[in-house]
C-alpha positions, 0 to 999 in steps of 0.5 A: 102426899100426906105422912100420916105417921106425923101426926102426933099419937094424942091426936090419934087418942083423942080420936079414938075418944071421940069414935068412942063417945060420939057411939056412946052418946048416939045410944042415949040418943036412940034410947031417949036418955035425956039426961045421959044425952045431955051429960055426953053431948058437949063431950063429943066436939069437945074430943073432937076439938083437942085433937084438932089442936093438938096437931099443932097446925097453924090453922086458927080460923079451924080451931075458933069454928069447931070451939063456936060448934062446942059453944052451939053444942052447950047452948042447944042442950035447951034448944026449946027455950027461945034465948039458949037457941038463938044463942046456939044459932049464933054459935053456929054461925059463928062456926060455918063464917070461920069455916069460910073464912079458913077457906078463904085464907086458904084459896085467896079467892079474887075479889069477883068471889067475895061479891059472888058470896056476898050476893048469893047470901042475900039473895038466897035470905031473902028468897027463902025467907018467904017459905022458912016464914010459913012454918016459923012464925017468929020473923026474926027467928025466920029470918035468922033461920035461913040467913044460918042455912045460907051460910050452910050452903056458902061454905059448902060451895066455899069447899066445892070451889077450893077442891076444884082450885086444886086444893087438894082432895080432901076438901071434898070431905069438908064439902060433903060434911057441909051436906051432913050439917045440911041433914042434920039441920032439917031434922032440928028445924022440923022437930022445932018447928014443924012436927016433932018424931021418935028418936029425933036428937038420934038423928040430929046428932049422928049427921051433926056428928059426921058432918064435923068429923069431915069439915075438920078432917078435911079442913086439917089434912088440906092445911098439911099439904097446902 
């Protein structure tokens, strides 16, 4: 069991900041105030990163993953330009790779799991590329996007495997966070490559912020009772 009273008060303070700033940010997304949306966006994951770090848990990969998410948020402020979009994708790839690494550190799986994960990512990337390339006509970007989506799915699978192997039901939070991340990126992909739609940033960010909160909470709470 977790003694929530043992969690530093400052963590709860910054979680409160995260909730408040996220609410403000989502309001600006809903009313489509572009300038205010861009100003408040990095503050959301920034507050969540601080809330996680002041818990003082030896979980470097989790902190680095969230920092990569923060960088991705900054780069994607200009997501309609190719270079910031690619840098944002790379940052979020780092985010998901580090989330998977966190599961591996926690569970310490046998080598067949690593082989299975690698084979899954390879097959998913090559099979999914033929579908993604119908909407993304730049081949490198289409392949990179498919690998990225594969990493999200793999991080979801890793969280489920960790939970199934007895590493706390809190890992289910991380699994649900992975699902929310996929939904967020599907909104992003639709608006970027298929057809733009009204209040796109509200749908993208509401599911994204929920994903980050669930993933970080799931990992840190599991780390506390490992």
